[in-house]
VEXVO-84989 format. One record per residue: residue in three letters; chain; y, z, x of N, C-alpha, C in turn. Coordinates in Angstrom, 3 decimals, padded with zeros to 6 digits, always signed. Example, Ala and Ser with C-alpha at 12.3 -4.5 7.8 and 13.67 -1.06 7.14 Angstrom:
% VEXVO-84989
 resn chain     n_py     n_pz     n_px    ca_py    ca_pz    ca_px     c_py     c_pz     c_px
  ALA     A -005.690 +007.800 +013.190 -004.500 +007.800 +012.300 -003.300 +007.800 +013.200
  SER     A -002.250 +007.080 +012.850 -001.060 +007.140 +013.670 +000.030 +007.870 +012.900
END
This chain:
% VEXVO-84989
 resn chain     n_py     n_pz     n_px    ca_py    ca_pz    ca_px     c_py     c_pz     c_px
  MET     A +106.793 +159.569 -025.961 +105.532 +158.598 -026.132 +105.693 +158.692 -027.699
  ARG     A +105.438 +157.291 -028.257 +105.910 +157.120 -029.840 +104.173 +157.022 -030.168
  LEU     A +104.093 +157.653 -031.615 +103.002 +157.716 -032.256 +103.071 +156.418 -033.060
  LYS     A +101.564 +156.384 -033.243 +101.571 +154.973 -034.513 +101.547 +155.756 -036.121
  PRO     A +102.205 +155.239 -036.468 +102.186 +155.210 -038.126 +100.499 +155.695 -038.775
  TRP     A +100.788 +156.562 -039.331 +099.250 +157.151 -040.052 +098.786 +155.679 -040.657
  TRP     A +099.340 +154.822 -041.285 +098.950 +153.591 -041.905 +097.901 +152.406 -040.686
  LEU     A +098.248 +152.683 -039.876 +097.745 +151.865 -038.567 +096.493 +152.442 -038.078
  THR     A +096.290 +153.818 -038.254 +095.029 +154.609 -037.834 +094.157 +154.935 -038.862
  PHE     A +094.071 +154.300 -039.986 +092.987 +154.192 -040.760 +091.845 +153.993 -040.395
  ALA     A +091.665 +153.219 -039.640 +090.217 +152.385 -039.093 +089.488 +153.855 -038.498
  ALA     A +090.115 +154.520 -037.768 +089.561 +155.558 -037.064 +089.300 +156.803 -038.130
  TRP     A +089.840 +156.957 -039.127 +089.557 +157.974 -040.191 +088.398 +157.351 -040.910
  GLN     A +088.228 +155.880 -041.315 +086.960 +155.569 -041.999 +085.941 +155.737 -040.997
  SER     A +085.924 +155.608 -039.660 +084.984 +156.041 -038.820 +084.447 +157.569 -038.715
  ASP     A +085.733 +158.169 -038.876 +085.138 +159.699 -039.100 +084.454 +160.358 -040.316
  GLY     A +084.889 +159.248 -041.398 +084.185 +159.215 -042.620 +083.016 +159.208 -042.788
  ASP     A +082.631 +158.223 -041.847 +081.183 +157.941 -041.742 +080.391 +158.919 -041.385
  VAL     A +080.702 +159.492 -040.208 +079.990 +160.340 -039.281 +080.168 +161.768 -040.433
  PHE     A +080.959 +162.011 -040.743 +081.102 +163.167 -041.979 +080.289 +162.773 -042.892
  LEU     A +079.922 +161.669 -043.828 +079.294 +161.346 -044.843 +077.639 +161.524 -044.216
  ILE     A +077.306 +161.135 -042.996 +075.854 +161.226 -042.729 +075.552 +162.381 -042.342
  LEU     A +076.377 +163.454 -041.734 +076.259 +164.687 -041.477 +076.119 +165.534 -042.786
  LEU     A +076.821 +164.972 -043.931 +076.711 +165.852 -045.157 +075.506 +165.517 -045.726
  LEU     A +075.118 +163.906 -045.914 +073.601 +163.774 -046.076 +072.777 +164.554 -045.562
  VAL     A +072.388 +164.447 -044.262 +071.562 +165.246 -043.359 +071.504 +166.513 -043.686
  ALA     A +072.572 +167.128 -043.671 +072.512 +168.606 -044.093 +071.842 +168.977 -045.624
  PHE     A +072.335 +168.037 -046.408 +071.843 +168.068 -047.934 +070.481 +167.707 -047.668
  SER     A +069.723 +167.032 -047.068 +068.357 +166.589 -046.876 +067.671 +167.760 -046.365
  ILE     A +068.163 +168.612 -045.448 +067.706 +169.679 -044.621 +067.470 +170.633 -045.715
  VAL     A +068.356 +170.849 -046.685 +068.400 +172.288 -047.408 +067.511 +171.708 -048.595
  LEU     A +067.429 +170.623 -049.085 +066.426 +170.506 -049.983 +064.807 +170.444 -049.372
  ILE     A +064.620 +169.619 -048.199 +063.366 +169.943 -047.501 +062.910 +171.735 -047.530
  ALA     A +063.736 +172.498 -046.983 +063.727 +173.790 -046.847 +062.915 +174.445 -048.265
  VAL     A +064.132 +173.975 -049.198 +063.705 +174.645 -050.592 +062.107 +174.348 -050.884
  PHE     A +061.783 +172.982 -050.732 +060.431 +172.583 -050.839 +059.547 +173.164 -050.165
  VAL     A +059.750 +173.382 -048.792 +058.764 +174.252 -047.872 +058.764 +175.509 -048.118
  PHE     A +059.671 +176.408 -048.713 +059.396 +177.791 -048.687 +059.265 +177.981 -050.648
  ARG     A +059.238 +177.105 -051.033 +058.944 +177.237 -052.481 +058.151 +175.571 -053.162
  PRO     A +056.953 +175.961 -052.828 +056.223 +174.426 -052.891 +055.858 +174.372 -054.201
  GLN     A +055.965 +175.447 -055.607 +055.634 +175.387 -056.641 +056.717 +174.845 -057.633
  SER     A +057.752 +174.390 -056.930 +058.873 +173.934 -057.583 +058.889 +172.386 -057.521
  THR     A +057.525 +172.221 -056.941 +057.110 +170.492 -057.122 +056.321 +170.346 -058.163
  ALA     A +055.915 +171.087 -058.966 +055.005 +171.400 -059.911 +055.294 +170.555 -061.081
  THR     A +056.431 +170.532 -061.318 +056.946 +169.566 -062.559 +057.405 +168.215 -062.272
  ARG     A +057.357 +167.160 -062.962 +057.609 +166.187 -062.809 +059.042 +166.006 -062.122
  GLY     A +059.950 +166.378 -062.682 +061.392 +166.559 -062.237 +061.380 +166.941 -060.625
  GLY     A +060.664 +168.180 -060.430 +060.287 +168.452 -059.315 +059.657 +167.441 -058.077
  LYS     A +058.870 +166.866 -058.374 +058.237 +165.688 -057.759 +059.127 +164.693 -057.292
  MET     A +060.053 +164.225 -058.338 +061.005 +163.302 -058.304 +062.146 +163.821 -057.235
  ILE     A +062.587 +165.108 -057.395 +063.468 +165.564 -056.349 +062.804 +165.920 -055.086
  ALA     A +061.561 +165.901 -054.647 +061.024 +165.796 -053.532 +060.877 +164.492 -052.892
  PHE     A +060.392 +163.809 -053.750 +060.783 +162.268 -053.224 +061.965 +161.748 -052.590
  LEU     A +063.102 +161.941 -053.496 +064.441 +161.855 -053.051 +064.524 +162.545 -051.720
  ALA     A +064.223 +163.723 -051.609 +064.561 +164.699 -050.154 +063.590 +164.254 -049.094
  LEU     A +062.518 +163.856 -049.423 +061.434 +163.445 -048.158 +061.706 +161.998 -047.756
  PHE     A +062.152 +161.321 -048.656 +062.145 +159.686 -048.474 +063.308 +159.054 -048.584
  ALA     A +063.894 +159.321 -049.710 +065.322 +158.177 -049.899 +066.278 +158.775 -049.187
  LEU     A +066.558 +160.039 -049.415 +068.009 +160.655 -048.482 +067.951 +160.438 -046.876
  PRO     A +066.646 +160.992 -046.358 +066.699 +160.195 -045.007 +066.688 +158.790 -044.613
  LEU     A +066.069 +158.044 -045.471 +066.406 +156.604 -045.373 +067.743 +156.041 -045.642
  LEU     A +068.335 +156.870 -046.289 +069.732 +156.533 -046.868 +070.623 +157.008 -045.492
  CYS     A +070.256 +158.156 -044.901 +071.327 +158.521 -043.690 +070.776 +157.458 -042.924
  PHE     A +069.849 +156.950 -042.505 +069.573 +156.159 -041.703 +070.033 +154.782 -041.955
  GLY     A +069.987 +154.199 -043.128 +070.901 +153.057 -043.214 +072.476 +153.047 -042.971
  ILE     A +073.112 +154.483 -043.323 +074.477 +154.279 -043.169 +074.663 +154.656 -041.762
  GLY     A +073.901 +155.010 -041.123 +074.172 +155.384 -039.406 +073.995 +154.093 -038.812
  ALA     A +072.713 +153.304 -039.090 +072.814 +152.247 -038.746 +074.044 +151.221 -038.758
  SER     A +074.456 +150.934 -040.012 +075.406 +150.307 -040.358 +076.803 +150.656 -039.479
  SER     A +076.890 +151.639 -039.418 +077.937 +152.378 -038.532 +077.952 +151.961 -037.501
  GLU     A +076.703 +152.092 -036.681 +076.604 +151.774 -035.315 +076.592 +150.365 -035.060
  LEU     A +076.005 +149.696 -035.850 +076.264 +148.066 -035.651 +077.625 +147.768 -035.988
  GLU     A +078.988 +147.959 -036.917 +080.097 +148.037 -037.048 +080.920 +148.493 -035.808
  HIS     A +080.568 +149.330 -035.275 +081.371 +149.621 -034.047 +081.668 +148.764 -032.967
  PRO     A +080.657 +147.899 -032.380 +081.034 +146.786 -031.462 +081.953 +145.696 -032.149
  LYS     A +081.716 +145.348 -033.555 +082.642 +144.677 -033.700 +083.986 +145.099 -033.577
  SER     A +084.271 +146.360 -033.863 +085.633 +146.805 -034.269 +086.070 +146.538 -032.746
  THR     A +085.589 +147.165 -032.042 +085.923 +147.368 -030.347 +086.237 +146.042 -029.781
  GLN     A +085.337 +144.992 -030.309 +085.871 +143.816 -029.877 +086.881 +142.969 -030.473
  GLU     A +087.016 +143.366 -031.930 +088.276 +142.852 -032.343 +089.767 +143.248 -031.704
  GLY     A +089.518 +144.421 -031.085 +090.600 +145.307 -030.591 +090.851 +144.560 -029.310
  ALA     A +089.970 +144.423 -028.721 +090.012 +143.689 -027.237 +090.576 +142.316 -027.302
  VAL     A +090.295 +141.468 -028.302 +090.802 +140.011 -028.408 +092.365 +140.384 -028.976
  HIS     A +092.597 +141.316 -029.900 +093.903 +141.679 -030.452 +094.932 +141.919 -029.279
  THR     A +094.390 +142.939 -027.920 +095.444 +142.928 -027.142 +095.601 +142.056 -026.013
  ALA     A +094.277 +141.215 -026.093 +094.369 +139.994 -025.106 +095.473 +139.014 -025.533
  THR     A +095.725 +138.820 -026.755 +096.390 +137.906 -027.254 +097.695 +138.128 -027.259
  MET     A +098.145 +139.236 -027.102 +099.824 +139.979 -027.192 +100.146 +139.710 -025.929
END
């Protein structure tokens, strides 16, 4: 069995990187939300309110956007692979 060179498998690494990034952002959001749930006095200052906005609104929205983009890109990559193998 012959293995592919590492540079040909970069697309698979990119896909795993997207999943890792999404999981990292979700975990970071959960930690920030937990801080605000267990220490609500941290939102008393202006900076605390801005971080709370990021944790409760912006980061989950970013995670959703990255996940949706990754899912919408997946059919394109599998379709291109099918066309490439069909022409060979």
